[in-house]
C-alpha positions, 0 to 999 in steps of 0.5 A, spaced: 465 485 451 464 482 459 466 488 462 464 485 469 469 479 468 475 481 473 478 478 479 474 480 485 479 477 489 485 479 486 487 483 492 486 478 497 493 475 496 496 482 499 493 479 506 499 474 506 504 476 511 507 483 510 508 485 517 512 483 523 515 487 529 513 493 533 513 501 534 514 507 538 512 514 540 517 519 540 518 524 546 524 529 546 522 533 552 528 535 556 528 534 563 532 538 568 537 534 572 539 535 579 546 536 581 546 529 584 544 523 581 539 518 584 541 512 580 536 508 584 530 512 583 532 513 576 532 505 575 525 505 578 523 509 572 527 505 567 524 499 569 517 502 567 519 505 561 522 498 559 515 495 561 512 500 557 516 499 551 515 491 551 508 492 552 508 496 545 512 491 542 508 486 543 501 490 541 504 491 535 506 484 534 499 482 535 496 488 531 501 485 525 499 478 526 492 480 526 493 484 519 496 478 516 491 473 518 485 478 515 481 475 510 481 482 505 476 480 501 471 486 504 477 491 503 476 492 510 483 491 514 483 491 522 489 495 524 488 500 531 495 503 533 492 507 539 494 502 544 501 502 541 501 509 541 499 509 549 504 504 551 509 509 547 507 515 551 508 511 557 515 509 556 516 516 554 514 519 560 518 514 564 524 516 561 523 523 562 522 522 569 528 518 569 532 523 566 531 528 572 535 523 577 540 519 571 547 518 571 551 519 565 550 511 564 543 511 565 543 517 560 545 513 555 540 508 556 535 513 556 537 516 549 536 509 546 530 508 549 528 515 545 531 513 539 526 506 539 520 510 541 521 515 535 522 509 530 516 505 533 512 512 532 514 513 524 513 505 523 506 505 526 504 511 522 507 508 516 503 502 517 497 506 518 498 509 511 499 503 508 492 500 510 489 506 508 492 506 501 490 498 501 483 501 502 483 506 497 486 501 492 480 496 494 475 501 493 477 503 487 477 496 484 470 495 487 468 502 483 471 499 477 467 492 477 461 497 478 462 500 472 463 507 476 469 509 472 469 516 474 469 514 481 474 509 480 480 513 477 478 518 483 479 513 488 485 510 485 489 517 484 488 518 492 491 511 493 497 513 489 498 519 493 497 515 500 502 510 497 507 515 495 507 518 502 508 511 505 514 510 500 517 516 502 516 514 510 519 507 509 525 511 507 525 514 514 523 508 518 529 504 514 534 509 516 531 509 523 531 502 524 539 502 522 540 507 527 538 503 533 542 501 539 539 494 540 544 492 545 543 498 549 535 496 548 537 489 551 540 492 557 533 495 559 529 491 564 523 487 561 525 488 554 526 483 549 530 487 543 528 481 538 521 483 540 522 490 538 526 489 531 522 489 524 523 485 518 522 490 512 524 486 507 516 484 505 514 491 506 519 493 501 516 489 496 509 491 498 509 498 496 511 497 489 505 492 488 500 496 491 502 502 487 502 498 481 495 496 482 493 503 483 496 506 477 494 500 473 487 499 474 486 507 474 489 507 467 484 502 465 478 506 469 480 512 464 480 507 458 473 505 460 471 512 460 474 513 453 470 507 451 464 509 453 465 516 450 466 513 443 460 509 444 456 515 445 459 518 439 458 511 435 450 513 437 451 519 434 454 517 428 460 521 430 465 517 427 471 521 427 470 523 434 469 516 436 475 513 433 479 518 437 476 516 443 478 509 442 485 511 440 485 514 447 482 508 450 487 503 447 493 508 449 490 508 457 489 500 456 497 499 453 499 503 459 496 498 464 499 492 460 506 495 461 505 496 468 502 490 470 507 486 466 513 489 469 511 488 476 510 480 474 517 479 475 518 484 481 512 482 485 511 478 491 510 470 489 503 470 492 501 476 487 504 473 481 499 470 478 494 476 480 499 480 475 499 475 470 492 475 469 491 483 470 496 483 464 492 479 460 486 483 462 489 490 460 492 487 453 485 484 451 482 491 452 488 494 449 488 489 443 480 489 442 480 497 443 485 497 437 481 493 432 475 496 434 478 503 432 480 500 425 473 497 424 470 504 426 475 507 420 473 502 415 466 504 416 468 511 415 471 509 408 465 505 406 469 498 407 464 494 410 467 487 409 474 490 413 470 493 418 466 486 419 473 483 420 476 488 425 469 487 429 470 480 429 477 481 431 475 486 437 470 481 440 475 475 440 480 480 443 475 482 448 474 475 450 480 472 450 481 472 458 477 467 462 477 469 470 472 464 472 475 460 478 
């Protein structure tokens, strides 16, 4: 069985455009208002707030473009939200200052700006979690390729937890998107509301892709641990224990196969071939391990002919998938 034969660049396809839009930071500090509004003074702060919001949007667009162009081959993703948060903090401060002098009409604009800032902060937080989840998936895959299966399983479990948080946060982002008043945002000087809008369609598809990748490879890692345990028992001629370990391994591999198979039809088009290969790989491990278990059973029964037949079938199954470029 060629255990190192895997798809080193599987996740590289995740680099295809899954980001677009911009973000924000929220501030809900209530400023004090003067009895007599000073609309001209409020307008000065609103103009500065609009400029900061636009800069935040442009910065997130730039970061998103940088992410979509990343090679992803070394597991690193270049995403730094600090500038986005800085611009959003500036916008929040200017809105607070404007509120002190604002008319009722200007207060409506201030409220819309704050809604966008809250939305943007959540979206930036969401992207950060997605990037962290991706990094954990990639490092888990790297551990798997290095045959460090215990480390792989732990890393991929952490990835699943991180991506679960991202999925929850995406629901919050989606709700806030529906609540944005883009017409009001367009009334800000310096702001182009289209720059501030984000298409969440691809992100909706990205999270399950990463979650399936993490869960499926984790199950394969656990199966490989069981497979190694079975081989140790065979060295000790503990056939019954070896067979139990093999059956556990086959179950893990079967779970992986089911996860990957289901994702084939639901994945981004750029990832479909990857999941087809993963399905084949997990299935070959499952089938091969089941034959291996039967071979061990036959040895215990003294049926050497059947044992040989099952070993041959195991070898054939383990090697049925070829991932060479």
